[in-house]
N, C-alpha and C positions, 0 to 999 in steps of 0.2 A: 502494500499499500502507500510507495514510495509518492505517488502523487499527490497525497497528502498532504505530505513535508513542503511543499510548495506551491505557487504558484499555478492555475492551471495554463495550460498549452494555447495561446492567443489559436482564434476563431479564423479558418479560412477568410478569404479575403472577399467582401460580398459582391457579387455580381450584378448589375441590374437587369431588371424583369426582361428589359427588350434582347437584351443576349441569352439568355436561357431559354424565350420564345422560340428566337430563332434558328438556335442551335435544335432546337427540337422539335423543331419543322421539316428543319434539312435532314435530322435522322431518318423521318418520317418518310419523305418526298426521294429518299433514296432507297429505298426497299424496294420503291415501284417506278422506272425512270418514265412512266408519261403522267404523274403526278405533278400538279403545276398550285405554287399557293402565292397568292401577292400578300403581301404587309403593305400596309400606309397607314403614317404616322406624321397627323398631319395634312400639308401638302407632298407629304415625301412618299415616296411606295419600291419597295421591292419587290422581283418577282424570281421566286425558289422554286425549278424543276427539279430531278430526277437526277442525281448524280454529275453535278454539278462538274462545270470542269476549272482550270484556273483562274479564268479571265468572270468566273460568276462569282469563285471566292472571294475576287478581288475584290467587286461590285458590292456583294456580303459588307463585307470586314468595310467600307466605306460607311457604306448606309450602317450597318452597325455604331459607328464610331458617329455620324451626324445624327444621329436619336439620341446616342447616348448619354445629352447631356443632363441638365435637370427641370429641362419637362420645355414646354413650346416657348418662343421669345412670345411677348407680351405684343399686342396687335392697337392696344387703343393712343397710342399716341404719346401716353404717358410718358415719362426719363426721370 
């Protein structure tokens, strides 16, 4: 019971929900090459198809980077 003598290990780094969701969709689509899912966040979207190639993987990573922020930009003109 040595774990009681010290602090608990740090939790694993949190992943944004969008990254988890896109990973699950990619895995589901990869099971059958005819599957297709379009993910839309605000005005941005990405189409994920079965068995993605390197170019699609790059596009998905770029999409994840764009939507991984704190949320949509305010559009009410207030600064």
